[in-house]
N, C-alpha and C positions, 0 to 999 in steps of 0.2 A: 506493501498501501503506500503510497506516496505523500510525504510529505511538505507543505508550504515550506517552497526558502525564505519567502520573501518577511519580511520584521522579525523571525526570527532568531536568534546566535545558537550556534550551531549546539554549544549544547544540550539550547534544548529541546532544537532536532532532534536531540540523538534520546531525549528521555521520552517523547513525545513517540516515536521511534520505539522505540522497546514493549510501552505502551498497549501500541497495536500490534505484537510481537505478542506478550503476555496474551491481549485482546484476546489473538486466535487459537493459543492454544491454550485457552478455556473453555473457546467457547467450538474445540471443534465433533467433542462426543455429545458433545448437550442433546439430549433429544426430552425435548415436553409434554408434561406428563400423561400420562393418560386420559380422558376424556369422561364428560357422564356414561355416554353410550361405549364405549370402552366397558367400563370398570359396573354395567350393570347385562350385557350381555357373559363379565367371567363370570359373575355373580348365578347367572341365574344356570352358567354352562357345570358351578359344581351343585347349584342344587341339583340336576338334572342326573350327574353324577351321582351321590346320596344317595338320587335314592332309588335311581338304577341298583346299584348294592343292598338299597334293606330292601327293595323284593327280592332280591335276586335266589335275597340271605331267610324272608317266608318262603319262597318254592324251594328253596333249596339244590337250585341248582348248581 
């Protein structure tokens, strides 16, 4: 990423450049947290698995 060279001394440009590098490293593997629909889907899938396991124990398979 380019850093503006007009108006800033060299040492300040280096600080800004290093800040950009740190931010890029921090955001490299970032993932948004799951949304409401994803959480509900996962919850329903878990409930389905529990119900299926309960049914199978009742039937005896």
